[in-house]
C-alpha positions in Angstrom: 30.1 198.3 54.8 33.4 199.7 53.5 31.6 201.0 50.3 29.0 202.7 52.5 31.6 204.4 54.6 33.4 205.5 51.4 30.2 206.8 49.9 29.4 208.9 53.0 32.7 210.7 53.0 32.0 213.5 53.6 28.2 213.3 53.2 25.7 211.5 51.0 22.0 210.6 50.6 20.7 207.0 50.5 20.8 207.0 46.6 24.5 207.5 46.6 24.9 204.7 49.1 22.8 202.4 47.0 24.8 203.1 43.8 28.2 203.3 45.6 27.8 200.0 47.5 25.8 198.2 44.8 23.0 197.3 47.2 19.2 197.7 47.3 17.3 200.2 49.5 16.4 197.8 52.3 19.9 196.5 52.7 21.3 200.1 52.6 18.9 201.1 55.4 19.9 198.2 57.6 23.6 199.0 57.2 23.0 202.8 57.6 21.0 202.2 60.8 23.8 200.0 62.2 26.6 202.4 61.3 24.6 205.2 62.9 24.0 203.1 66.0 27.7 202.5 66.5 28.6 206.1 65.8 30.4 205.6 62.5 27.9 207.8 60.6 25.9 210.8 61.6 22.5 211.7 60.2 20.8 215.1 59.6 17.8 216.3 57.6 18.1 218.9 54.9 15.1 220.0 52.9 13.3 216.9 54.0 16.0 214.5 52.9 18.2 212.4 55.2 21.9 213.2 54.8 24.5 210.8 56.2 28.0 211.8 57.1 31.0 209.9 58.2 32.3 210.6 61.7 35.8 210.4 63.0 35.0 206.9 64.4 33.7 206.0 60.9 36.9 207.2 59.3 38.9 205.1 61.8 36.7 202.1 61.1 37.1 202.5 57.3 40.9 202.7 57.8 41.0 199.5 59.9 38.7 197.6 57.4 41.0 198.7 54.5 44.1 197.6 56.5 42.4 194.3 57.3 41.7 193.7 53.6 45.3 194.4 52.6 46.6 192.0 55.3 44.1 189.3 54.2 45.3 189.7 50.6 48.9 189.4 51.6 48.1 186.3 53.6 46.4 184.8 50.6 49.4 185.5 48.5 51.8 184.0 51.1 49.5 180.9 51.4 49.5 180.4 47.6 53.3 180.6 47.6 53.6 178.1 50.4 51.2 175.7 48.6 53.2 176.1 45.3 56.5 175.5 47.1 55.2 172.3 48.8 54.0 171.0 45.4 57.5 171.2 43.9 59.9 168.4 44.3 63.1 169.0 46.2 66.2 168.6 43.9 
């Protein structure tokens, strides 16, 4: 989802989504439909092609997902440090 939001900033076609997110067409369509449904992406037609654009809500969603990923990475590092500390003997 994050890669789709990044690909659609500011606008993109489905091909850019497929390559940017590393997914196939049917998966891309499912995610695009959901992101449009929740208002994270907008859609318009230019020269018979669908063009997707990130909305303000989509930018906020992207920011929160990125923040969540950073927090999760920091928690994993802290977890590893705690586990390592518990493995060492007290002297």
